[in-house]
NUFI-148486 format. One line per 4 residues: their letters; for each residue x, y, z of N, C-alpha, C, CB. Coordinates in steps of 0.2 Angstrom, whole numbers, plus 5000, padded with zeros to 4 digits. Glycine has a CB too. Example, Ala and Ser with C-alpha at 12.3 -4.5 7.8 and 13.67 -1.06 7.14 Angstrom:
2
AS> 5066,4972,5039,5062,4978,5039,5066,4984,5039,5057,4978,5045 | 5064,4989,5035,5068,4995,5036,5064,5000,5039,5070,4997,5029
This chain:
218
MLNF> 4821,4981,5111,4817,4975,5110,4810,4977,5107,4816,4971,5117 | 4808,4973,5102,4801,4974,5099,4796,4970,5103,4801,4972,5092 | 4790,4973,5104,4784,4970,5107,4781,4966,5101,4780,4975,5111 | 4779,4960,5102,4776,4957,5097,4769,4954,5098,4780,4951,5095
EHLL> 4765,4958,5103,4758,4956,5104,4754,4957,5098,4756,4961,5110 | 4756,4962,5094,4752,4963,5088,4752,4957,5083,4754,4969,5084 | 4757,4952,5084,4758,4947,5079,4752,4941,5080,4765,4944,5079 | 4749,4942,5086,4744,4937,5087,4739,4936,5082,4740,4938,5094
NIHK> 4739,4930,5079,4734,4928,5074,4734,4932,5067,4727,4928,5077 | 4740,4935,5066,4740,4938,5059,4740,4934,5053,4747,4943,5059 | 4741,4927,5055,4741,4922,5049,4735,4917,5051,4748,4918,5048 | 4730,4920,5054,4725,4915,5056,4722,4910,5051,4719,4919,5059
DETA> 4722,4904,5052,4720,4898,5048,4724,4897,5042,4713,4900,5046 | 4730,4900,5041,4734,4899,5036,4739,4893,5036,4738,4905,5034 | 4742,4891,5031,4747,4886,5031,4754,4889,5031,4746,4881,5025 | 4759,4886,5035,4766,4888,5035,4770,4882,5034,4767,4891,5042
IVIG> 4776,4883,5031,4782,4878,5031,4787,4880,5036,4785,4879,5024 | 4788,4875,5040,4793,4875,5045,4799,4871,5043,4791,4873,5052 | 4805,4874,5042,4811,4871,5038,4816,4869,5043,4814,4876,5033 | 4817,4862,5043,4823,4859,5047,4829,4860,5042,4821,4852,5049
NGPS> 4835,4859,5045,4841,4860,5042,4844,4853,5040,4845,4864,5046 | 4841,4848,5039,4844,4841,5038,4846,4841,5030,4839,4836,5040 | 4849,4835,5029,4852,4834,5022,4846,4834,5017,4856,4828,5021 | 4840,4831,5019,4835,4831,5014,4832,4837,5012,4829,4827,5017
LLNV> 4834,4843,5015,4831,4849,5013,4834,4851,5005,4834,4855,5017 | 4839,4848,5003,4842,4849,4997,4837,4846,4991,4849,4846,4996 | 4833,4841,4993,4828,4838,4989,4821,4842,4988,4827,4831,4991 | 4821,4847,4992,4814,4851,4992,4815,4857,4987,4813,4854,4999
PLEF> 4810,4857,4982,4811,4862,4977,4810,4869,4981,4805,4862,4972 | 4814,4874,4978,4814,4881,4981,4807,4884,4980,4819,4885,4977 | 4804,4882,4974,4797,4885,4972,4792,4883,4978,4795,4882,4966 | 4793,4877,4981,4789,4875,4986,4790,4879,4992,4790,4867,4988
LKSY> 4796,4880,4994,4798,4883,5000,4796,4891,5000,4806,4884,5001 | 4795,4893,4994,4793,4900,4993,4785,4901,4992,4796,4903,4987 | 4782,4895,4992,4774,4895,4991,4770,4896,4997,4772,4888,4987 | 4773,4896,5003,4769,4897,5009,4774,4902,5013,4767,4891,5013
PSFG> 4771,4905,5018,4775,4909,5023,4779,4903,5027,4770,4912,5028 | 4785,4905,5028,4790,4900,5030,4794,4902,5037,4795,4898,5025 | 4796,4897,5040,4801,4898,5046,4807,4895,5045,4797,4896,5053 | 4813,4898,5045,4819,4895,5045,4823,4897,5052,4823,4898,5039
SNKI> 4829,4893,5052,4832,4894,5059,4840,4893,5058,4830,4889,5064 | 4843,4895,5063,4851,4894,5064,4854,4896,5057,4852,4887,5065 | 4857,4891,5053,4861,4893,5047,4857,4892,5041,4868,4890,5047 | 4851,4893,5041,4847,4893,5035,4849,4897,5029,4839,4894,5036
YLLP> 4853,4903,5031,4855,4907,5026,4860,4904,5021,4858,4913,5030 | 4863,4898,5023,4867,4895,5018,4864,4891,5013,4871,4889,5022 | 4857,4891,5013,4853,4888,5007,4853,4894,5002,4846,4886,5009 | 4856,4892,4996,4856,4898,4991,4849,4900,4988,4860,4895,4985
NFTP> 4849,4906,4987,4843,4909,4984,4836,4909,4988,4842,4906,4977 | 4837,4909,4995,4831,4908,4999,4832,4912,5005,4830,4901,5000 | 4827,4916,5007,4826,4919,5014,4819,4917,5016,4828,4926,5013 | 4819,4915,5022,4812,4913,5025,4808,4919,5027,4813,4909,5031
TYYT> 4802,4919,5028,4798,4924,5030,4800,4926,5037,4790,4922,5030 | 4801,4921,5041,4802,4922,5048,4809,4918,5050,4796,4919,5053 | 4813,4920,5054,4819,4917,5056,4819,4917,5064,4825,4921,5053 | 4822,4911,5066,4822,4910,5074,4829,4907,5075,4817,4905,5076
CINA> 4832,4909,5081,4838,4906,5084,4838,4907,5091,4844,4909,5080 | 4839,4902,5095,4839,4903,5102,4845,4899,5105,4832,4899,5105 | 4849,4897,5101,4856,4894,5103,4861,4899,5104,4858,4888,5099 | 4863,4900,5110,4868,4906,5111,4874,4905,5107,4869,4907,5118
TVIK> 4877,4898,5107,4883,4897,5103,4882,4898,5096,4885,4890,5104 | 4877,4896,5093,4876,4898,5086,4875,4905,5084,4869,4894,5083 | 4872,4909,5089,4871,4916,5088,4878,4919,5088,4866,4919,5093 | 4882,4918,5093,4888,4921,5094,4893,4920,5089,4891,4919,5101
QNKK> 4893,4913,5086,4898,4912,5081,4896,4914,5074,4898,4904,5080 | 4889,4916,5073,4887,4918,5067,4883,4925,5067,4882,4913,5064 | 4884,4929,5072,4881,4935,5073,4880,4940,5067,4883,4939,5079 | 4886,4940,5063,4886,4945,5057,4881,4942,5052,4893,4945,5054
EIKQ> 4881,4936,5050,4877,4933,5045,4869,4934,5047,4879,4926,5044 | 4868,4932,5054,4861,4933,5056,4858,4940,5056,4861,4930,5063 | 4863,4945,5057,4861,4952,5057,4859,4954,5050,4866,4956,5060 | 4863,4951,5045,4862,4953,5038,4855,4950,5035,4868,4951,5034
LKCT> 4852,4945,5038,4846,4942,5036,4841,4948,5035,4844,4936,5040 | 4837,4948,5029,4832,4953,5028,4825,4949,5029,4833,4956,5022 | 4823,4948,5035,4817,4945,5037,4815,4947,5044,4817,4937,5035 | 4809,4945,5046,4807,4945,5053,4811,4940,5057,4799,4945,5054
KFIK> 4814,4942,5063,4818,4938,5066,4816,4938,5074,4826,4940,5066 | 4816,4931,5076,4815,4930,5083,4822,4927,5086,4809,4925,5085 | 4825,4931,5091,4831,4929,5093,4831,4929,5101,4837,4934,5091 | 4835,4924,5104,4836,4923,5111,4838,4930,5114,4841,4918,5113
RGLG> 4835,4932,5119,4836,4938,5122,4843,4939,5125,4830,4940,5128 | 4845,4945,5125,4852,4947,5128,4858,4945,5124,4852,4943,5134 | 4857,4945,5118,4863,4943,5114,4864,4948,5108,4862,4936,5110 | 4861,4954,5109,4863,4960,5105,4859,4961,5099,4870,4959,5102
FRKD> 4852,4958,5099,4847,4959,5094,4841,4963,5096,4845,4952,5091 | 4842,4969,5099,4837,4972,5102,4832,4976,5097,4839,4978,5107 | 4835,4976,5090,4830,4978,5085,4826,4973,5082,4835,4981,5079 | 4826,4967,5085,4822,4961,5082,4818,4959,5088,4827,4955,5080
YELS> 4814,4954,5087,4809,4951,5092,4814,4947,5097,4803,4947,5089 | 4814,4948,5103,4818,4945,5107,4814,4940,5112,4822,4949,5112 | 4817,4934,5112,4813,4928,5116,4816,4927,5122,4813,4922,5111 | 4812,4926,5128,4814,4923,5134,4813,4916,5133,4811,4927,5140
SLNV> 4818,4912,5135,4817,4905,5134,4819,4901,5140,4821,4902,5127 | 4816,4895,5141,4818,4890,5146,4819,4884,5143,4812,4890,5152 | 4824,4880,5146,4826,4873,5143,4822,4868,5147,4833,4872,5144 | 4823,4862,5144,4819,4856,5147,4821,4854,5154,4820,4850,5142
AMGC> 4827,4856,5156,4829,4854,5163,4825,4857,5168,4836,4856,5164 | 4821,4862,5166,4817,4865,5171,4809,4863,5170,4817,4873,5170 | 4809,4858,5166,4802,4855,5164,4800,4858,5157,4797,4857,5169 | 4795,4855,5154,4793,4857,5148,4786,4858,5147,4796,4853,5142
IFSY> 4784,4864,5144,4777,4864,5142,4777,4867,5135,4773,4869,5147 | 4771,4868,5132,4770,4871,5126,4767,4878,5127,4765,4867,5121 | 4771,4883,5126,4769,4890,5127,4764,4893,5122,4775,4894,5128 | 4758,4895,5125,4753,4898,5120,4755,4906,5121,4746,4897,5122
APQV> 4760,4908,5124,4761,4915,5125,4769,4916,5124,4759,4918,5132 | 4771,4915,5118,4779,4916,5117,4781,4923,5118,4780,4913,5110 | 4777,4928,5118,4779,4934,5119,4781,4935,5126,4773,4939,5117 | 4779,4931,5130,4781,4931,5137,4787,4926,5138,4775,4929,5142
CVWE> 4786,4920,5136,4792,4915,5137,4790,4909,5132,4792,4912,5144 | 4796,4906,5129,4795,4900,5125,4799,4894,5129,4797,4901,5118 | 4798,4888,5127,4801,4882,5130,4805,4879,5124,4796,4877,5133 | 4812,4878,5126,4816,4876,5120,4815,4869,5118,4823,4877,5123
GFTV> 4814,4864,5122,4813,4858,5120,4819,4855,5117,4807,4857,5116 | 4825,4857,5118,4831,4855,5115,4831,4855,5107,4833,4848,5117 | 4827,4859,5104,4827,4860,5097,4823,4867,5095,4824,4854,5094 | 4826,4870,5091,4823,4877,5089,4817,4875,5085,4828,4880,5084
TYVI> 4816,4869,5082,4810,4868,5079,4804,4868,5084,4810,4861,5076 | 4805,4866,5090,4799,4867,5095,4798,4874,5096,4802,4863,5101 | 4803,4878,5097,4801,4885,5098,4797,4888,5092,4808,4889,5099 | 4799,4886,5086,4796,4889,5080,4788,4886,5080,4799,4886,5074
LQLA> 4787,4880,5082,4780,4878,5083,4776,4882,5088,4780,4870,5085 | 4779,4884,5093,4775,4889,5098,4774,4896,5094,4779,4890,5104 | 4779,4898,5091,4778,4905,5087,4773,4904,5082,4785,4907,5084 | 4773,4899,5078,4768,4898,5073,4761,4897,5075,4770,4891,5069
FFIG> 4760,4894,5081,4754,4894,5084,4751,4901,5086,4754,4889,5090 | 4755,4904,5089,4754,4911,5091,4752,4916,5086,4759,4914,5095 | 4755,4915,5080,4754,4919,5074,4748,4917,5071,4760,4919,5070 | 4745,4911,5072,4739,4909,5070,4738,4904,5065,4736,4915,5067
FKTV> 4744,4901,5063,4744,4896,5058,4740,4889,5060,4751,4894,5056 | 4736,4887,5055,4731,4881,5057,4735,4875,5055,4725,4882,5053 | 4739,4875,5050,4743,4869,5047,4750,4871,5047,4740,4867,5040 | 4754,4867,5049,4761,4868,5049,4764,4862,5045,4765,4868,5056
LLVG> 4768,4863,5039,4771,4858,5035,4779,4858,5037,4770,4859,5028 | 4781,4852,5039,4788,4851,5041,4792,4848,5035,4789,4847,5047 | 4798,4852,5033,4802,4849,5028,4809,4849,5031,4802,4853,5022 | 4814,4845,5029,4821,4845,5031,4822,4843,5038,4823,4852,5031
CDHR> 4816,4839,5041,4817,4837,5048,4819,4829,5048,4810,4838,5052 | 4825,4828,5046,4827,4821,5045,4827,4817,5052,4834,4821,5042 | 4829,4821,5057,4829,4818,5064,4834,4812,5065,4822,4816,5066 | 4840,4813,5062,4845,4808,5063,4852,4812,5062,4845,4802,5058
YKFD> 4856,4810,5066,4863,4813,5067,4868,4808,5067,4863,4819,5072 | 4874,4810,5065,4880,4806,5066,4885,4810,5070,4884,4804,5059 | 4887,4807,5076,4891,4810,5080,4894,4805,5085,4888,4816,5084 | 4900,4806,5088,4903,4802,5093,4902,4805,5100,4911,4801,5092
GLPN> 4902,4801,5105,4901,4804,5112,4894,4804,5114,4904,4811,5112 | 4893,4808,5120,4887,4809,5123,4882,4814,5120,4888,4811,5130 | 4876,4813,5121,4871,4819,5118,4871,4825,5123,4864,4816,5118 | 4869,4831,5120,4869,4837,5123,4875,4839,5126,4864,4836,5129
VQVY> 4881,4838,5122,4887,4841,5124,4890,4845,5118,4892,4834,5125 | 4894,4850,5120,4897,4855,5115,4903,4851,5112,4898,4862,5118 | 4903,4851,5106,4909,4848,5103,4911,4852,5097,4908,4840,5100 | 4918,4851,5095,4920,4855,5089,4920,4851,5083,4928,4858,5090
MAGD> 4917,4853,5077,4917,4849,5071,4923,4852,5066,4910,4850,5067 | 4928,4848,5066,4934,4850,5062,4933,4849,5054,4940,4846,5064 | 4929,4843,5053,4928,4842,5045,4921,4844,5043,4929,4834,5044 | 4920,4841,5037,4913,4842,5034,4907,4840,5039,4912,4838,5027
DPNH> 4902,4844,5038,4896,4842,5042,4892,4837,5039,4892,4849,5044 | 4890,4831,5042,4886,4826,5038,4879,4827,5040,4889,4819,5040 | 4877,4831,5045,4871,4831,5047,4866,4836,5045,4871,4832,5055 | 4868,4841,5041,4864,4846,5038,4865,4847,5031,4867,4853,5041
FSSE> 4861,4851,5028,4860,4852,5021,4866,4855,5017,4854,4857,5019 | 4871,4858,5021,4877,4860,5019,4883,4857,5023,4878,4868,5019 | 4888,4855,5019,4894,4852,5023,4898,4857,5027,4898,4848,5017 | 4896,4863,5025,4900,4869,5029,4896,4871,5035,4901,4875,5024
YFKG> 4890,4868,5036,4885,4870,5041,4889,4872,5048,4880,4865,5042 | 4892,4867,5051,4895,4868,5057,4903,4866,5057,4893,4863,5063 | 4905,4866,5051,4912,4865,5049,4917,4870,5052,4914,4864,5042 | 4921,4868,5057,4926,4873,5060,4922,4877,5065,4928,4878,5055
QTWD> 4917,4874,5068,4913,4878,5073,4911,4873,5079,4907,4881,5071 | 4909,4876,5084,4906,4872,5090,4899,4871,5089,4908,4875,5097 | 4897,4865,5091,4889,4863,5090,4887,4859,5096,4888,4860,5083 | 4881,4858,5097,4878,4854,5103,4875,4848,5100,4873,4858,5106
TPNF> 4878,4842,5102,4876,4836,5100,4868,4835,5102,4880,4830,5103 | 4864,4831,5098,4857,4831,5100,4855,4826,5105,4853,4829,5094 | 4850,4827,5109,4847,4823,5114,4840,4821,5112,4847,4826,5121 | 4839,4816,5109,4832,4814,5106,4827,4813,5111,4833,4808,5102
VPVE> 4828,4811,5117,4823,4809,5122,4819,4815,5123,4826,4806,5128 | 4822,4821,5126,4818,4827,5127,4815,4830,5121,4822,4832,5131 | 4819,4830,5115,4816,4832,5109,4809,4829,5107,4821,4832,5103 | 4809,4823,5107,4803,4819,5106,4797,4820,5111,4804,4812,5105
EAYQ> 4799,4821,5117,4794,4823,5122,4791,4830,5120,4797,4823,5129 | 4795,4834,5118,4793,4841,5116,4789,4841,5110,4799,4846,5115 | 4791,4837,5105,4787,4836,5099,4780,4833,5101,4790,4832,5094 | 4780,4829,5105,4773,4826,5107,4769,4831,5110,4774,4820,5112
MARE> 4771,4835,5114,4768,4841,5117,4765,4845,5112,4772,4845,5122 | 4769,4847,5107,4767,4851,5101,4761,4848,5097,4773,4853,5097 | 4762,4842,5096,4756,4838,5092,4750,4839,5096,4758,4831,5091 | 4750,4838,5103,4744,4838,5107,4741,4845,5107,4746,4835,5114
AYEL> 4746,4850,5108,4743,4857,5108,4740,4859,5102,4749,4861,5110 | 4743,4857,5096,4739,4859,5090,4733,4855,5089,4744,4857,5084 | 4733,4849,5091,4726,4845,5090,4721,4847,5094,4728,4837,5091 | 4723,4850,5100,4718,4852,5105,4714,4858,5102,4721,4854,5111
YDRR> 4717,4861,5098,4713,4867,5094,4712,4866,5087,4718,4873,5095 | 4712,4859,5085,4710,4857,5078,4715,4860,5073,4703,4859,5077 | 4721,4860,5075,4726,4862,5070,4731,4856,5069,4731,4868,5073 | 4735,4856,5064,4739,4850,5061,4746,4852,5061,4736,4848,5055
IINL> 4750,4847,5062,4757,4847,5060,4759,4841,5056,4762,4847,5067 | 4761,4842,5050,4762,4837,5045,4769,4837,5043,4757,4838,5039 | 4772,4831,5044,4779,4830,5042,4780,4828,5035,4783,4825,5047 | 4782,4832,5030,4783,4831,5023,4790,4828,5022,4781,4837,5019
TENS> 4794,4828,5027,4801,4826,5026,4802,4819,5023,4805,4827,5032 | 4806,4818,5017,4807,4812,5014,4811,4807,5019,4811,4812,5008 | 4809,4801,5020,4813,4796,5024,4815,4799,5031,4819,4794,5021 | 4810,4803,5034,4811,4806,5041,4811,4800,5046,4806,4811,5042
ALDI> 4815,4801,5051,4815,4796,5057,4810,4799,5062,4822,4795,5060 | 4807,4805,5061,4803,4808,5066,4796,4805,5064,4803,4816,5065 | 4793,4801,5069,4787,4798,5068,4781,4800,5072,4788,4790,5069 | 4782,4806,5076,4777,4808,5080,4772,4812,5077,4781,4813,5085
FEKG> 4773,4815,5071,4768,4819,5068,4766,4815,5062,4771,4826,5065 | 4760,4816,5060,4757,4813,5054,4762,4814,5048,4750,4815,5052 | 4762,4809,5043,4766,4810,5037,4762,4812,5031,4770,4803,5036 | 4766,4816,5027,4762,4818,5021,4767,4819,5015,4759,4825,5022
NIKD> 4765,4821,5009,4769,4821,5003,4769,4828,5001,4767,4816,4998 | 4775,4831,4999,4775,4838,4996,4770,4839,4990,4782,4839,4994 | 4770,4833,4986,4766,4834,4980,4758,4836,4982,4766,4827,4976 | 4756,4834,4987,4749,4835,4989,4748,4842,4992,4747,4830,4995
WS> 4754,4846,4993,4753,4853,4995,4757,4858,4990,4757,4853,5002 | 4758,4855,4984,4761,4860,4979,4756,4863,4974,4767,4856,4975
């Protein structure tokens, strides 16, 4: 396991892109994604001709199903501890069922908030970013059944930028209530230190963060 105390504020006062995996990501120009340091997650490697600066995955199911592809990624990786990634930065994480806070010390522990994006926002704060630009955060999903349940996706995936994203794999249905509570905590944590989270996602259903336009940041 790598110690990442040395990462504190290495991007002090810079701007980062945090990339969600929604269908709208296909409308984001690659030039824009490459114009700032970036955070990707889960199966971002399915996006052609792009590798993020930083990669995060804390979902054990996603990691186990895609371990080979994740290991092949050539970037700085933050992975849930205990899943065979000891050459990368390993994260101890807690879920919302135990309560939720915004961790200013992710090298000790992060809070999952039922979404990897919340984990990334904690990491981005620790690394020093003053402004975070969200793209691909559509915040809407099509699924049958209850939230926060593992289900098998037999056909094309309608919820992500690639129809192959979870096709033929198990995935966790979303639970919007704790996710939005976590996002509100992230907004308050950033604003407390005069930092910003700006949602640049086209037609996003996520209304917690201030909205912006990619053109203003290109």
